[in-house]
C-alpha positions as CSV (number, residue, x, y, z in Angstrom):
1,X,-19.9,-5.7,-21.3
2,X,-16.9,-3.0,-21.3
3,X,-14.1,-3.5,-18.9
4,X,-15.1,-0.3,-17.1
5,X,-18.4,-1.2,-16.8
6,X,-17.0,-4.7,-15.5
7,X,-15.1,-3.1,-13.1
8,X,-17.3,-1.2,-11.3
9,X,-20.0,-3.8,-11.2
10,X,-17.6,-5.8,-9.6
11,X,-17.0,-3.4,-6.9
12,X,-20.7,-3.1,-6.3
13,X,-20.5,-7.0,-5.8
14,X,-18.4,-6.2,-3.0
15,X,-20.5,-3.9,-1.0
16,X,-22.6,-6.3,1.0
17,X,-19.6,-7.9,2.4
18,X,-18.0,-4.4,3.0
19,X,-21.4,-3.2,4.8
20,X,-20.8,-6.6,6.9
21,X,-17.6,-5.8,8.2
22,X,-18.1,-1.9,9.1
23,X,-21.4,-3.6,10.7
24,X,-18.5,-5.7,13.0
25,X,-15.9,-3.6,12.9
26,X,-16.8,0.2,12.6
27,X,-15.5,2.5,10.7
28,X,-11.9,1.0,10.1
29,X,-12.2,0.0,6.6
30,X,-13.9,2.8,5.2
31,X,-10.8,4.8,7.0
32,X,-8.4,2.3,5.1
33,X,-10.4,3.0,2.1
34,X,-10.2,6.9,2.9
35,X,-6.1,6.7,3.2
36,X,-5.1,4.5,0.7
37,X,-7.8,5.6,-2.5
38,X,-6.0,8.7,-2.9
39,X,-2.5,7.6,-2.7
40,X,-3.3,5.2,-5.2
41,X,-4.9,7.6,-7.2
42,X,-1.5,10.1,-7.3
43,X,1.0,7.2,-7.3
44,X,-0.8,6.0,-10.1
45,X,-0.8,9.3,-12.0
46,X,3.0,10.0,-10.8
47,X,3.6,6.8,-12.8
48,X,1.9,7.8,-16.0
49,X,4.1,11.2,-15.9
50,X,7.4,9.0,-15.4
51,X,6.5,7.0,-18.1
52,X,5.6,9.8,-20.3
53,X,2.1,9.1,-20.3
54,X,-0.7,11.9,-20.4
55,X,-2.7,12.3,-17.7
56,X,-6.3,10.6,-18.7
57,X,-7.5,13.7,-16.7
58,X,-6.4,15.7,-20.0
59,X,-7.7,12.8,-22.7
60,X,-10.3,12.4,-24.9
61,X,-9.8,8.6,-25.0
62,X,-7.4,7.7,-21.8
63,X,-5.6,4.8,-21.9
64,X,-6.8,1.7,-20.1
65,X,-5.7,2.6,-16.0
66,X,-6.6,5.4,-13.6
67,X,-10.6,5.9,-14.5
68,X,-11.8,2.4,-15.7
69,X,-12.5,1.4,-11.8
70,X,-9.2,-1.0,-11.9
71,X,-7.7,1.4,-9.3
72,X,-10.9,1.9,-7.1
73,X,-11.7,-2.0,-7.1
74,X,-7.8,-3.2,-6.6
75,X,-7.6,-0.4,-3.6
76,X,-11.3,-1.3,-2.1
77,X,-9.7,-5.1,-2.0
78,X,-6.8,-4.1,-0.6
79,X,-8.7,-2.4,2.5
80,X,-10.7,-5.0,3.2
81,X,-7.7,-7.5,3.3
82,X,-5.8,-5.7,5.9
83,X,-7.1,-5.8,9.1
84,X,-9.2,-1.8,9.6
85,X,-7.7,0.5,11.1
86,X,-4.0,-0.2,10.0
87,X,-1.5,2.3,10.6
88,X,-1.0,4.9,8.1
89,X,2.3,3.9,7.0
90,X,1.7,0.2,6.3
91,X,-1.1,1.1,4.0
92,X,1.4,3.8,2.3
93,X,3.5,0.3,2.0
94,X,1.0,-1.8,0.8
95,X,-0.6,0.7,-2.0
96,X,3.0,1.5,-3.5
97,X,3.4,-2.3,-3.5
98,X,-0.1,-1.8,-5.3
99,X,-0.4,0.5,-7.8
100,X,4.2,1.1,-8.2
101,X,5.6,-2.7,-8.3
102,X,2.8,-4.6,-9.5
103,X,0.7,-2.3,-11.6
104,X,3.2,0.4,-13.3
105,X,6.4,-1.7,-13.4
106,X,4.8,-4.1,-15.8
107,X,3.5,-1.6,-18.0
108,X,0.1,-0.7,-16.2
109,X,-3.6,-2.3,-16.7
110,X,-3.8,-5.6,-18.5
111,X,0.0,-6.0,-18.3
112,X,0.7,-7.1,-14.7
113,X,1.7,-10.6,-13.8
114,X,0.7,-10.7,-10.4
115,X,-2.4,-9.7,-8.7
116,X,-1.5,-6.0,-7.5
117,X,-3.9,-6.1,-4.3
118,X,-1.9,-9.1,-3.1
119,X,1.4,-8.4,-4.2
120,X,0.6,-5.0,-1.7
121,X,-1.0,-7.2,1.2
122,X,1.8,-9.8,1.0
123,X,4.4,-6.5,1.1
124,X,2.6,-5.6,4.3
125,X,2.6,-8.9,5.8
126,X,6.3,-9.3,5.3
127,X,7.2,-6.2,6.6
128,X,4.7,-5.9,9.6
129,X,3.4,-9.0,10.1
130,X,2.6,-9.0,13.9
131,X,0.3,-6.1,12.7
132,X,-1.6,-7.7,10.4
133,X,-2.0,-11.0,12.8
134,X,-3.8,-8.9,15.2
135,X,-7.0,-7.4,14.8
136,X,-8.8,-4.3,16.7
137,X,-11.3,-4.6,19.4
138,X,-13.3,-7.5,19.8
139,X,-16.4,-8.5,21.6
140,X,-14.5,-8.1,25.0
141,X,-13.2,-4.5,24.1
142,X,-9.2,-5.7,23.8
143,X,-7.4,-6.3,20.8
144,X,-7.0,-9.9,19.7
145,X,-5.4,-12.3,17.7
146,X,-7.3,-13.0,14.4
147,X,-9.5,-16.6,14.4
148,X,-6.3,-18.3,12.4
149,X,-3.9,-17.7,14.9
150,X,-6.4,-18.2,17.3
151,X,-6.8,-21.4,16.1
152,X,-2.8,-22.1,15.2
153,X,-1.9,-21.5,18.6
154,X,-4.5,-23.2,20.6
155,X,-2.4,-24.6,23.1
156,X,-3.7,-28.1,22.9
157,X,-7.4,-27.5,22.9
158,X,-10.1,-29.0,20.9
159,X,-12.0,-27.3,18.1
160,X,-14.9,-26.6,20.2
161,X,-12.7,-25.7,23.3
162,X,-10.9,-23.1,21.4
163,X,-14.3,-21.5,19.7
164,X,-15.6,-21.3,23.9
165,X,-12.5,-19.8,25.0
166,X,-11.6,-16.9,22.8
167,X,-13.8,-13.9,21.1
168,X,-11.6,-14.4,17.9
169,X,-14.2,-16.9,16.8
170,X,-17.8,-16.8,16.2
171,X,-20.3,-19.3,15.8
172,X,-18.7,-21.1,12.8
173,X,-15.8,-19.2,12.1
174,X,-14.2,-16.3,12.6
175,X,-15.9,-13.3,14.4
176,X,-17.8,-10.8,12.1
177,X,-15.8,-12.7,9.4
178,X,-18.4,-15.6,9.3
179,X,-20.9,-13.6,8.2
180,X,-18.7,-11.1,5.9
181,X,-17.8,-14.4,4.1
182,X,-21.5,-15.0,3.5
183,X,-22.0,-11.4,2.0
184,X,-18.8,-11.8,0.1
185,X,-20.0,-15.2,-1.7
186,X,-23.9,-13.5,-2.2
187,X,-22.2,-11.0,-4.0
188,X,-19.9,-13.0,-6.0
189,X,-22.4,-15.6,-7.2
190,X,-24.2,-12.5,-8.3
191,X,-21.1,-11.7,-10.5
192,X,-20.7,-14.7,-11.4
193,X,-24.2,-15.5,-12.8
194,X,-24.0,-12.5,-14.7
195,X,-20.6,-13.9,-16.3
196,X,-18.2,-11.2,-14.4
197,X,-15.9,-13.5,-13.0
198,X,-14.8,-17.0,-13.8
199,X,-17.0,-19.4,-11.6
200,X,-14.3,-22.5,-12.9
201,X,-11.4,-20.4,-10.6
202,X,-14.0,-20.2,-7.9
203,X,-15.0,-24.0,-7.5
204,X,-11.9,-24.8,-8.1
205,X,-10.5,-22.9,-5.2
206,X,-13.3,-23.5,-3.2
207,X,-13.5,-27.6,-3.9
208,X,-9.5,-28.3,-3.4
209,X,-9.5,-26.0,0.4
210,X,-12.6,-28.1,1.5
211,X,-11.1,-31.4,0.4
212,X,-7.9,-30.6,2.3
213,X,-9.8,-29.5,5.6
214,X,-12.3,-32.5,5.1
215,X,-9.0,-34.3,5.4
216,X,-7.2,-32.9,8.2
217,X,-9.7,-31.9,10.5
218,X,-10.0,-35.3,12.2
219,X,-12.9,-34.6,13.9
220,X,-11.9,-31.6,15.7
221,X,-9.1,-32.9,17.8
222,X,-6.4,-30.7,19.4
223,X,-4.5,-31.7,16.0
224,X,-7.0,-30.4,13.8
225,X,-5.9,-28.0,11.3
226,X,-9.9,-26.8,11.1
227,X,-13.0,-27.9,9.3
228,X,-14.1,-27.2,6.2
229,X,-16.9,-24.7,7.5
230,X,-13.7,-22.9,9.4
231,X,-11.7,-22.4,6.9
232,X,-14.7,-21.1,4.4
233,X,-15.8,-18.9,6.7
234,X,-12.3,-17.3,8.6
235,X,-10.4,-14.9,7.4
236,X,-11.2,-13.5,4.0
237,X,-11.8,-17.0,2.4
238,X,-14.9,-16.1,0.2
239,X,-13.3,-12.5,-0.6
240,X,-10.7,-14.2,-1.8
241,X,-12.3,-17.2,-3.7
242,X,-14.7,-14.3,-5.9
243,X,-12.8,-11.4,-5.9
244,X,-8.8,-12.1,-5.4
245,X,-8.4,-15.3,-7.5
246,X,-10.6,-14.2,-10.5
247,X,-8.4,-11.4,-11.8
248,X,-9.0,-11.9,-15.3
249,X,-5.6,-10.5,-16.3
250,X,-3.8,-12.9,-14.0
251,X,-5.2,-16.5,-14.5
252,X,-5.2,-18.5,-17.2
253,X,-7.7,-18.1,-20.2
254,X,-8.4,-21.7,-20.8
255,X,-11.1,-23.3,-18.5
256,X,-8.7,-26.5,-17.8
257,X,-6.6,-24.2,-16.7
258,X,-8.7,-22.3,-14.6
259,X,-9.7,-25.0,-12.9
260,X,-5.6,-25.8,-12.0
261,X,-5.2,-22.3,-11.1
262,X,-8.1,-22.0,-8.3
263,X,-6.6,-25.6,-7.1
264,X,-3.1,-24.5,-6.9
265,X,-3.9,-21.3,-4.8
266,X,-6.3,-23.3,-2.4
267,X,-3.5,-26.2,-1.9
268,X,-0.6,-23.6,-1.1
269,X,-3.3,-21.3,1.2
270,X,-4.4,-24.6,3.3
271,X,-0.6,-25.5,3.3
272,X,0.4,-22.2,4.9
273,X,-2.9,-21.9,7.1
274,X,-2.1,-25.6,8.8
275,X,1.8,-25.6,8.8
276,X,3.2,-22.4,7.8
277,X,5.0,-19.4,9.4
278,X,2.0,-17.1,8.8
279,X,-1.5,-17.3,9.4
280,X,-3.0,-17.0,6.3
281,X,-1.8,-17.7,3.2
282,X,-4.2,-16.5,0.4
283,X,-1.9,-14.2,-0.9
284,X,1.1,-16.7,-0.9
285,X,-1.5,-18.8,-3.2
286,X,-2.5,-16.4,-5.3
287,X,0.7,-14.7,-5.6
288,X,2.6,-18.4,-6.5
289,X,-0.6,-19.8,-8.6
290,X,0.0,-16.0,-10.8
291,X,3.2,-17.1,-11.4
292,X,2.1,-20.7,-12.5
293,X,-0.2,-19.3,-14.9
294,X,1.7,-19.9,-18.2
295,X,2.7,-23.5,-17.5
296,X,-1.0,-23.7,-16.3
297,X,-2.8,-22.2,-19.4
298,X,-0.2,-24.6,-21.6
299,X,-1.5,-27.7,-19.3
300,X,-5.0,-26.8,-19.7
301,X,-4.9,-26.5,-23.6
302,X,-2.7,-29.9,-23.7
303,X,0.7,-28.3,-25.1
304,X,3.0,-29.7,-22.3
305,X,2.2,-33.4,-23.3
306,X,-0.6,-33.8,-21.5
307,X,-3.9,-34.5,-22.5
């Protein structure tokens, strides 16, 4: 399958999760996309012009980039990763980071080292941590902390007590996100079954994240870091597992390297969730694993003295 068709097929696989989140949180995610998408295309076109590249609109055979679906897919992932209804200036900064810093400065599509959507998200998170740690109106009509934040700072409550006390939690994970994660997993499984994404990366990520959570769950005491089910169904875990860590440009090509890549991203994600200064560590886990991709690929191929 050609790369443009793969991009649009993966975008379609995101639709169930997008629909579920919109059901719970209204038009906030569509608003994120409506603001970020035109800006992303405008920035991409501007960078192409500054680099002396003709705009794809005026070429019979445009270079890989703006019209192959990659901008749309990356912007959709960014819009879903950010809380719904983000202030426009936060969306502007995140989109700038995604398109200019992570994509065009490296030479455009296929040359980027880091996952563009996660660069944009991480930039927004570092600059506006409070905005990304809170969520729009929940079931009680008030803005509140995300499930990961509420669980992290639950002030001595057991896991069950925390779930009962805060509307940020649903039945099994984060409110709304527990069902969205199931929807993202369903769409991701279809994409994996069609061979559109690297399933080893997905399994490496989910297995290691679950193992860490199992070890540090301790039955749900006041010191518990959360059960595997809680970590799977809170925040954007399944969005990340199926649609972020599987970015083919930024993960190893060798099968063994893909297992290692997913495991490394998951380990860092859990460490930040459990003990770090941010409520979630997915973006940092993915970006650090991206930086390690050449080494992990060589390690998987047995080129660093290990076989």
